C-alpha positions in Angstrom: -20.7 54.6 62.8 -20.0 52.5 59.7 -17.2 53.9 57.4 -18.7 54.4 53.9 -16.9 53.3 50.8 -17.6 56.6 49.2 -16.0 58.8 51.8 -12.6 58.8 50.0 -14.4 59.6 46.8 -16.2 62.4 48.4 -13.0 63.7 50.0 -11.3 63.5 46.6 -14.1 65.5 45.0 -13.9 68.1 47.8 -10.2 68.5 47.2 -10.6 68.7 43.4 -13.6 71.0 43.5 -11.7 73.5 45.6 -9.6 74.0 42.5 -12.5 74.4 40.0 -15.1 75.5 42.6 -18.0 73.6 41.1 -21.0 73.2 43.3 -21.2 69.6 44.5 -24.7 68.0 44.3 -25.0 64.9 46.5 -28.0 62.9 45.4 -29.7 59.7 46.5 -32.9 58.4 47.9 -34.0 59.4 51.4 -32.5 57.4 54.3 -29.5 56.1 52.4 -27.1 58.0 54.6 -26.2 61.1 52.5 -26.1 63.5 55.5 -24.1 61.2 57.7 -21.6 60.5 54.9 -21.1 64.2 54.1 -20.7 65.0 57.8 -18.0 62.3 58.2 -16.1 63.7 55.2 -16.3 67.3 56.5 -15.0 66.5 60.0 -11.5 67.8 59.1 -12.8 70.9 57.2 -14.2 74.1 58.4 -17.8 74.2 57.2 -21.1 75.9 57.8 -24.0 73.4 57.9 -27.7 74.4 57.2 -30.7 72.1 56.9 -33.5 73.7 55.1 -36.0 71.1 56.3 -35.2 71.9 59.9 -34.8 75.7 59.3 -37.9 76.6 57.3 -37.5 80.2 58.2 -34.1 80.4 56.5 -35.5 78.6 53.4 -38.2 81.3 53.3 -35.6 84.0 53.5 -33.7 82.5 50.6 -36.9 82.5 48.6 -37.5 86.2 49.3 -34.1 87.2 47.9 -34.5 89.2 44.7 -31.0 88.4 43.3 -27.7 86.9 44.2 -26.5 90.0 46.0 -29.5 89.6 48.4 -28.5 86.0 48.9 -24.9 86.9 49.7 -26.1 89.5 52.2 -28.3 87.0 53.8 -25.5 84.5 54.4 -23.2 87.4 55.6 -25.8 88.5 58.1 -26.9 85.1 59.5 -23.9 82.7 59.1 -20.2 82.7 59.5 -19.7 81.7 55.8 -17.4 84.6 54.9 -15.5 85.0 58.1 -12.6 82.8 57.1 -11.2 81.7 53.7 -11.7 78.2 52.1 -15.0 77.6 54.0 -17.4 74.8 52.9 -21.1 75.6 52.9 -23.2 72.4 53.3 -26.9 72.9 52.6 -29.0 69.8 53.4 -32.5 69.2 52.0 -31.7 72.0 49.5 -34.8 71.2 47.5 -37.0 72.7 50.2 -36.1 76.1 48.8 -38.1 77.2 45.7 -35.4 79.7 44.4 -32.1 78.3 45.5 -31.5 76.6 42.1 -31.5 80.1 40.5 -28.3 81.0 42.3 -26.2 77.8 41.8 -24.3 79.1 38.8 -23.4 82.3 40.6 -22.1 80.4 43.7 -19.3 79.0 41.4 -18.7 82.3 39.6 -18.8 84.8 42.5 -18.0 82.8 45.7 -14.5 82.1 44.6 -13.2 81.0 48.1 -16.3 79.0 49.0 -17.1 75.4 48.2 -20.9 74.7 48.2 -22.3 71.2 48.8 -26.0 70.8 48.2 -27.8 67.6 49.2 -31.3 66.2 49.3 -33.4 63.2 48.4 -34.7 65.0 45.3 -31.8 67.5 44.8 -32.5 68.0 41.1 -35.8 69.5 42.1 -34.0 72.7 43.0 -33.8 73.4 39.3 -37.5 74.1 38.7 -39.0 74.2 35.3 -38.1 77.9 34.9 -34.5 77.4 36.0 -31.8 76.5 33.5 -29.6 73.6 34.6 -26.1 75.1 35.3 -24.0 72.8 32.9 -20.3 72.9 33.7 -20.9 74.5 37.1 -21.9 71.5 39.1 -20.5 68.0 40.0 -22.8 65.2 41.1 -22.2 62.3 43.5 -24.8 59.6 43.8 -25.0 57.9 47.3 -26.7 54.5 47.5 -27.7 52.2 50.4 -25.0 50.1 52.0 -23.2 47.8 49.6 -22.5 44.3 50.7 -19.0 45.4 51.8 -20.5 48.0 54.0 -23.1 45.5 55.3 -20.1 43.4 56.4 -18.5 46.4 58.1 -21.7 46.9 60.1 -21.8 43.2 61.1 -20.1 41.4 64.0 -18.0 39.6 61.3 -16.0 42.7 60.3 -13.0 40.6 59.3 -14.9 39.2 56.4 -14.7 42.6 54.6 -10.9 42.8 54.8 -10.7 39.2 53.6 -12.8 39.9 50.5 -10.4 42.7 49.6 -7.6 40.1 49.4 -9.4 37.7 47.1 -7.9 37.3 43.6 -7.9 34.7 40.9 -4.9 32.9 42.5 -6.2 33.1 46.1 -9.9 32.0 46.0 -12.3 31.4 48.9 -12.3 27.8 50.1 -15.5 25.8 49.8 -16.3 26.5 53.5 -15.5 30.2 53.2 -17.6 30.4 50.0 -20.7 28.8 51.7 -20.3 31.2 54.7 -20.2 34.2 52.4 -23.2 33.1 50.4 -25.1 32.8 53.7 -24.1 36.3 54.6 -25.0 37.6 51.2 -28.4 35.9 51.6 -28.9 38.0 54.8 -27.9 41.1 52.9 -30.5 40.5 50.1 -33.1 39.9 52.9 -32.3 43.0 54.9 -31.2 45.4 52.2 -28.8 48.3 52.6 -30.7 51.1 54.3 -28.2 52.1 57.0 -30.6 52.4 59.9 -32.3 49.1 59.0 -28.9 47.3 58.8 -27.7 48.6 62.1 -31.0 47.7 63.8 -30.8 44.2 62.2 -27.3 43.5 63.7 -28.5 44.9 67.0 -31.3 42.3 66.9 -33.9 45.1 66.9 -37.2 45.4 65.0 -35.6 45.9 61.6 -38.6 44.7 59.6 -40.9 47.2 61.2 -38.4 49.9 60.7 -38.0 49.1 57.0 -41.8 49.1 56.5 -42.0 52.5 58.2 -39.3 53.8 55.9 -41.2 52.6 52.9 -44.3 54.3 54.3 -42.2 57.4 54.7 -41.3 57.3 50.9 -45.1 57.1 50.2 -45.8 60.1 52.4 -42.9 62.1 51.0 -44.3 61.7 47.5 -47.8 62.6 48.7 -46.4 65.7 50.4 -44.7 66.9 47.3 -47.0 65.8 44.5 -50.4 65.4 46.2 -52.6 62.6 47.4 -54.0 62.0 43.9 -50.6 60.7 42.6 -49.7 58.6 45.7 -51.6 55.6 44.3 -49.5 55.9 41.1 -46.3 56.1 43.1 -47.2 52.9 45.1 -48.3 51.1 41.9 -45.1 52.0 40.0 -43.0 50.7 42.9 -44.9 47.4 43.1 -44.8 47.0 39.4 -41.0 47.5 39.4 -40.5 45.0 42.1 -42.7 42.3 40.4 -41.1 42.9 37.0 -37.5 42.8 38.1 -35.4 41.4 35.2 -38.4 41.5 32.9 -39.4 44.1 30.3 -41.3 47.0 32.1 -44.6 47.8 30.5 -46.7 50.7 31.7 -49.8 48.6 31.2 -48.8 46.5 34.2 -49.0 49.6 36.4 -52.5 50.2 35.0 -53.5 46.7 36.0 -52.4 47.3 39.6 -54.3 50.6 39.6 -57.3 49.0 37.8 -57.0 51.8 35.4 -54.7 54.8 35.2 -53.5 57.3 32.7 -50.4 56.4 30.8 -49.2 60.0 30.8 -49.4 60.2 34.6 -47.6 56.8 34.9 -44.8 58.2 32.8 -44.6 61.3 34.9 -44.5 59.3 38.2 -41.8 56.9 36.8 -39.8 60.0 35.9 -40.0 61.4 39.4 -39.0 58.0 40.9 -35.9 58.0 38.8 -35.2 61.6 39.7 -35.4 60.6 43.4 -33.0 57.7 42.7 -35.6 55.2 43.9 -35.8 53.6 40.5 -33.2 53.3 37.8 -33.8 52.7 34.1 -32.0 50.2 31.9 -32.6 50.7 28.2 -32.5 47.5 26.1 -30.5 47.8 22.9 -30.1 45.5 20.0 -28.2 44.8 16.8 -30.3 47.5 15.0 -30.3 51.0 16.6 -33.9 51.7 15.4 -35.3 48.6 17.0 -37.3 49.3 20.2 -37.4 47.0 23.2 -39.2 47.7 26.4 -36.8 48.9 29.1 -36.1 47.3 32.5 -36.4 49.1 35.8 -34.6 48.3 39.1 -35.1 49.4 42.7 -32.5 51.2 44.7 -32.5 48.8 47.6 -32.5 45.0 47.6 -34.5 44.8 50.9 -37.2 47.1 49.7 -37.3 45.2 46.4 -37.6 41.9 48.2 -40.3 43.3 50.6 -42.5 44.5 47.7 -41.8 41.4 45.5 -42.7 38.9 48.2 -46.1 40.5 49.0 -47.3 38.3 46.1 -44.9 35.4 46.2 -43.2 32.9 48.6 -40.3 33.9 50.8 -37.1 33.6 48.6 -33.7 32.3 49.9 -30.6 31.8 47.9 -29.9 28.2 49.1 -33.4 26.9 49.9 -35.5 28.2 47.1 -37.4 25.6 45.0 -36.8 25.2 41.3 -39.9 27.1 40.3 -38.8 30.1 42.4 -35.4 30.4 40.8 -36.8 32.9 38.2 -38.1 35.4 40.9 -34.9 34.9 42.7 -33.0 35.7 39.5 -34.8 39.1 39.4 -33.5 40.0 42.9 -30.0 39.0 41.9 -30.2 41.0 38.7 -31.5 44.0 40.8 -28.5 43.7 43.2 -26.0 43.6 40.3 -27.6 46.7 38.7 -27.0 48.7 41.9 -23.5 47.3 42.4 -22.5 48.4 38.9 -23.7 51.9 39.7 -22.2 51.9 43.2 -18.7 50.8 42.0 -18.7 53.3 39.2 -18.6 50.7 36.5 -21.7 52.1 34.9 -23.6 55.4 35.3 -26.3 54.6 32.9 -27.5 50.9 32.7 -28.3 49.1 29.5 -29.0 45.6 28.4 -28.9 43.8 25.0 -31.4 41.7 23.1 -30.4 40.1 19.8 -34.1 40.1 18.7 -37.6 39.8 20.3 -37.1 36.1 21.3 -33.4 35.5 21.0 -30.2 36.0 23.1 -30.4 38.5 26.0 -27.6 40.0 28.0 -28.6 41.6 31.3 -26.0 44.4 31.3 -23.5 45.8 28.8 -20.9 48.2 30.2 -17.7 49.7 28.8 -14.4 48.9 30.7 -11.1 50.1 29.4 -12.7 51.1 26.2 -13.9 47.5 25.6 -17.5 46.2 25.7 -18.1 43.9 28.7 -21.2 41.7 28.8 -22.6 40.8 32.2 -25.1 38.0 32.5 -26.6 37.1 36.0 -27.4 33.5 37.0 -29.1 32.1 40.1 -27.3 28.8 39.8 -25.0 27.3 42.4 -22.7 26.0 39.7 -22.2 27.2 36.1 -21.9 24.7 33.3 -20.8 25.7 29.8 -24.4 25.0 28.6 -25.5 28.0 30.9 -23.2 30.3 28.8 -24.9 29.9 25.4 -26.2 33.5 25.4 -23.0 35.0 26.6 -21.0 33.1 24.0 -23.4 34.2 21.3 -22.8 37.8 22.2 -19.1 37.4 22.5 -18.9 35.7 19.1 -21.3 38.3 17.5 -19.1 41.3 18.6 -15.8 39.5 18.9 -15.6 40.2 22.7 -12.8 38.4 24.6 -14.2 38.7 28.2 -17.6 38.3 29.9 -18.7 38.3 33.6 -21.3 36.0 35.0 -22.3 36.9 38.6 -23.9 33.9 40.3 -23.9 31.7 43.4 -21.0 29.6 42.0 -17.4 29.8 43.2 -14.9 32.3 41.7 -13.4 31.0 38.4 -11.8 32.5 35.3 -12.9 30.0 32.7 -11.3 29.9 29.3 -14.0 28.5 26.9 -11.8 28.7 23.8 -9.0 31.0 22.6 -9.9 34.6 23.1 -13.2 33.7 24.9 -12.9 33.9 28.7 -15.7 34.1 31.3 -15.2 35.5 34.8 -17.6 33.5 37.0 -18.1 35.9 39.9 -19.7 35.0 43.2 -22.3 37.7 44.1 -20.5 38.6 47.3 -17.6 39.8 45.2 -19.5 42.3 43.0 -18.0 45.2 45.0 -14.5 43.8 44.0 -15.3 43.6 40.3 -13.3 46.7 39.3 -10.2 45.3 41.0 -10.6 41.8 39.7 -11.1 43.1 36.1 -7.9 44.9 36.4 -6.1 41.8 37.6 -7.6 39.6 34.9 -6.7 41.8 32.0 
């Protein structure tokens, strides 16, 4: 079993939540390892696990409860929840209940000695249209597929992961080490981070077939919940997102894939994909708040993104891709960086920046230590100062001292001129960015 990076974070939230008793909502796309991660974190704690997808009858009983007193009596009669203090209730696939969301606020207020963890691939769906979201009574934790660090933990080269944690601006990877890590990162982009797929890959099993089956499972999940009529929209929105990575997302592109399609329905399906954490949205902001630019959208898993993208393009590899394929490769790199920013906690809501319709663009703008930090992705093996024109334009425009350029180039902290420094960051070190930023400040 691969230790997940987020286990300490989950354990910390469990400890803190016991004090404030918020209900913990663990969200993330299906098959990213939510259940396994929660079970690993709960090993040392007394807990009552219930899976509403496996126990349909219990889900139906919850839905027959008339009020919270009925719900309490149900758990008293059919579980050991109240038999000892400081118990944790873990309800998996919680969205299978139609009424459970109505009682979340009361779980915090009335079950004073119980910590409740609710998980599911579309966990926010427990708060149906008629249910008010319990602001101030819930804490959320977003689980993603394996990061590159976790990919290394699952690999035979487990020592690489501990070596990455030692890298700093004074102890950089050698040329040989750098090339080896780029090759490993290329494998990660190819395979993706879905835990079962990664483990099967390193066991030399049929990982491609498994990944395709999981993708079909997402299609079928959507059809089960929203009906066959919307499944074609779901597939078209996923394909459009993969093909438009790093480009402005226009709903008209989805319509072209569908050979028609209602814009209102496209908007609804995109919203559901974001709620399921399969897609994430990055608004594009500019120098004028009222100026509108089309957003970008990114996929939750690099392997799924690559699979969908390459259905209409050549096979892309980091070190062997032809010049004309560097732009599509750049889209995959930008997609990876988007997910790493979310996974490391550097950004919870992504946004990019455009100076105007045809001018300077910055892929991501985040806040770090109350300072704006521009992040501009490059698919280049080496970074020249001429590659940094857009970054420098932004830094000069807003008087920003530091920028980050994730790329295939070796690690370097480059001082362009006084108070203008660029951290050139190999993609395999994105998980280490929070630590490196602290060390570089």
